[in-house]
C-alpha positions as CSV (number, residue, x, y, z in Angstrom):
1,M,-0.1,0.0,0.0
2,S,1.4,3.5,-1.0
3,D,1.9,6.3,1.8
4,A,-1.1,8.1,0.1
5,S,-3.5,4.8,-0.1
6,L,-2.4,4.2,3.7
7,I,-3.1,7.6,4.7
8,A,-6.6,7.8,2.9
9,A,-7.8,4.4,4.8
10,T,-6.5,5.8,7.9
11,A,-8.4,9.1,7.6
12,A,-11.5,7.2,6.7
13,R,-12.1,5.6,10.0
14,Y,-12.3,8.8,11.5
15,A,-15.6,9.4,9.5
16,G,-17.8,9.0,12.5
17,A,-15.5,11.8,14.6
18,G,-17.0,14.4,12.4
19,R,-15.2,16.2,9.8
20,F,-12.9,18.8,11.6
21,A,-11.4,15.3,13.5
22,Q,-11.3,13.6,9.9
23,G,-10.0,16.7,8.0
24,F,-7.3,17.2,11.1
25,V,-6.2,13.4,10.8
26,S,-5.8,13.5,7.3
27,G,-4.0,16.9,6.8
28,K,-1.5,15.8,10.2
29,L,-0.9,12.6,8.3
30,R,-0.2,14.0,4.7
31,R,1.8,17.2,5.8
32,D,3.7,16.2,9.4
33,P,7.2,15.2,8.4
34,A,7.0,12.8,11.2
35,T,4.7,10.8,9.3
36,A,7.4,9.6,6.5
37,A,9.7,9.3,8.7
38,I,8.3,6.8,11.2
39,L,6.6,5.0,8.6
40,A,10.0,4.8,7.2
41,L,11.3,3.3,10.6
42,G,8.3,1.1,10.6
43,A,9.4,-1.1,7.7
44,D,11.8,-2.9,10.4
45,G,8.8,-3.8,12.5
46,F,7.5,-2.2,15.8
47,G,6.0,-5.1,17.3
48,H,3.5,-4.0,20.1
49,L,3.6,0.1,19.9
50,L,2.9,2.2,23.1
51,D,1.9,5.6,21.7
52,L,2.2,8.1,24.6
53,G,0.3,11.3,24.2
54,C,-1.3,9.8,21.2
55,G,-4.1,12.1,20.6
56,R,-6.5,10.8,18.0
57,G,-3.8,8.2,17.5
58,Q,-3.7,8.3,13.6
59,L,-0.1,7.7,13.4
60,A,-0.1,4.7,15.5
61,L,-3.5,3.1,13.3
62,A,-1.3,4.0,10.1
63,L,1.4,2.0,11.4
64,L,-0.9,-0.6,12.3
65,L,-2.9,-0.7,9.2
66,A,0.9,-0.7,7.4
67,G,1.5,-3.9,9.3
68,H,4.4,-2.1,11.0
69,A,2.8,-3.2,14.5
70,T,1.5,-5.8,15.9
71,D,-0.8,-3.9,18.4
72,V,-1.2,-0.7,19.7
73,T,-1.9,0.8,23.3
74,G,-2.6,4.6,23.0
75,L,-2.5,6.8,26.2
76,D,-3.6,10.4,26.3
77,R,-5.0,12.8,28.8
78,A,-7.6,14.4,26.4
79,G,-10.7,11.9,26.8
80,S,-12.4,13.1,23.5
81,K,-9.6,12.6,21.3
82,I,-9.2,9.2,23.1
83,A,-12.9,8.7,22.3
84,D,-12.2,9.3,18.5
85,A,-9.3,7.1,18.5
86,A,-11.3,4.3,20.0
87,R,-14.0,4.8,17.5
88,A,-11.6,4.8,14.4
89,A,-9.7,1.7,15.7
90,E,-13.2,-0.7,16.0
91,G,-12.0,-3.9,14.7
92,L,-8.3,-3.5,14.9
93,A,-5.9,-4.9,17.6
94,A,-5.8,-1.6,19.3
95,R,-6.8,-0.2,22.9
96,F,-6.9,3.8,23.7
97,E,-7.4,5.0,27.2
98,A,-7.6,8.4,29.0
99,A,-4.3,8.8,31.4
100,D,-2.3,11.0,32.8
101,L,1.1,10.2,31.6
102,A,3.0,11.7,34.7
103,T,1.2,9.3,37.0
104,A,-0.4,6.5,34.7
105,P,1.4,2.9,35.1
106,L,3.0,1.9,31.6
107,P,2.7,-1.5,29.8
108,D,5.5,-3.1,28.5
109,C,6.0,-2.8,24.8
110,D,8.3,-3.7,21.8
111,T,8.4,0.0,21.0
112,A,7.4,3.1,22.7
113,M,6.4,6.3,20.6
114,L,6.2,10.0,22.0
115,I,5.5,12.6,19.5
116,D,5.4,16.3,20.6
117,V,4.3,15.5,24.0
118,L,7.7,16.0,26.5
119,Y,8.0,19.4,25.9
120,Q,4.9,20.2,27.2
121,M,5.7,18.7,30.6
122,P,7.9,20.4,33.2
123,G,11.4,19.2,33.3
124,G,11.3,17.1,36.1
125,L,8.5,15.0,34.8
126,Q,10.1,14.7,31.2
127,R,13.1,12.9,32.9
128,D,10.8,10.6,34.9
129,L,8.5,9.7,32.1
130,L,11.7,8.9,30.1
131,T,13.2,6.8,32.9
132,R,9.6,4.9,33.0
133,V,9.7,4.3,29.4
134,A,13.0,3.1,29.2
135,R,12.2,0.4,31.8
136,V,9.2,-1.0,29.4
137,A,10.3,-0.6,26.0
138,R,11.9,-3.8,25.1
139,R,13.7,-2.8,21.8
140,R,13.0,1.0,20.7
141,V,12.0,4.3,21.5
142,L,10.8,6.9,19.1
143,I,10.5,10.8,20.2
144,R,9.8,13.6,17.9
145,A,11.1,16.6,20.2
146,F,11.4,20.3,20.1
147,D,15.0,21.2,20.2
148,P,15.5,24.2,22.3
149,D,19.2,24.8,20.7
150,R,18.2,25.4,17.2
151,G,18.6,29.2,17.1
152,W,16.2,31.0,15.0
153,R,14.2,27.7,14.4
154,S,13.7,27.6,18.1
155,A,12.3,31.0,18.4
156,V,10.0,30.2,15.7
157,G,8.8,27.1,17.5
158,F,8.4,29.1,20.9
159,A,6.5,31.8,19.5
160,M,4.2,29.5,17.1
161,E,3.4,27.5,20.3
162,G,2.3,30.5,22.6
163,A,0.1,31.9,19.7
164,G,-1.4,28.4,19.2
165,R,-1.9,28.5,23.1
166,L,-3.5,31.8,23.2
167,L,-5.7,30.9,20.1
168,R,-6.9,27.9,22.0
169,G,-7.4,29.6,25.6
170,E,-4.6,27.7,27.2
171,I,-2.8,30.4,28.6
172,R,-2.8,29.3,32.1
173,R,-0.9,25.9,31.1
174,A,2.5,25.2,32.1
175,A,5.2,27.2,30.4
176,I,6.9,25.3,27.1
177,A,9.9,23.3,28.7
178,P,11.8,21.6,26.1
179,L,15.0,20.0,27.6
180,P,18.3,19.9,25.8
181,L,18.8,17.0,23.5
182,P,21.6,15.6,25.8
183,A,19.1,15.6,28.6
184,L,16.6,13.6,26.5
185,A,18.9,10.9,25.7
186,A,20.7,10.4,29.0
187,P,17.8,8.2,30.4
188,L,17.7,6.4,27.5
189,Q,21.6,5.5,27.4
190,A,21.8,5.0,31.1
191,A,19.5,2.0,30.3
192,G,21.6,0.5,27.6
193,F,20.0,2.3,24.5
194,A,22.0,3.6,21.9
195,V,20.5,6.7,20.8
196,R,20.6,8.8,17.4
197,I,19.0,12.2,16.5
198,T,17.9,13.3,13.1
199,P,16.2,17.0,12.0
200,C,12.3,15.9,11.3
201,W,11.3,19.4,10.2
202,Q,11.3,19.3,6.4
203,G,9.2,21.9,4.8
204,T,8.8,23.8,8.3
205,P,10.4,26.4,10.1
206,L,10.5,24.5,13.5
207,P,13.1,23.0,15.5
208,N,11.6,19.3,15.4
209,V,13.9,16.3,15.5
210,L,13.3,12.5,15.7
211,L,15.3,10.7,18.5
212,V,15.6,7.0,17.9
213,A,16.7,4.9,20.7
214,E,17.7,1.3,20.4
215,R,18.3,-1.0,23.0
216,Q,21.5,-2.8,22.7
217,P,21.7,-6.7,22.7
218,D,23.6,-7.0,26.1
219,A,21.3,-4.4,27.9
220,S,19.2,-6.0,30.4
């Protein structure tokens, strides 16, 4: 199945969620550089995929429909988005649950995925979550992160995130607090993962990067 056909098949599952949600899912999958990057990585097989901060779950479901994941567990604190994800996943090996990532128990998985979620949390909670993720992920951790040290790209990212929060009425949320990339990598490296980081901002002015952590064979 081509990426275009896969995106169309995934978006069609959100028909019951309303026109806005279906349009958002389709646009996100088509335009977000993370989609192509993670679909390409998925050719190696992700096994049981744990999607943390999954939102409506569209990327995880696309990976499942592509055969890149055997089953999916998605967690997100937004109950309305989880409801959309659960409806879209009907008949598939996927479950989505509302949960606070700061406190929720994390199930064992082969691959853990965190897309644009860490920088929305305070620094201490980011480190704690990464430490817990490193305990449950048997093979791989994928993180699309906001790099605060990319100069003008970082400045644009902060400005766009602030404007988006203002438009959504979220001005009372905690400050945007992306950790430097070495601080993100450290808990994973300490747990025996090898980490590589590549840009993931194609076609955008944003400071997004993709961190891929692979557990080494001799790591416990």
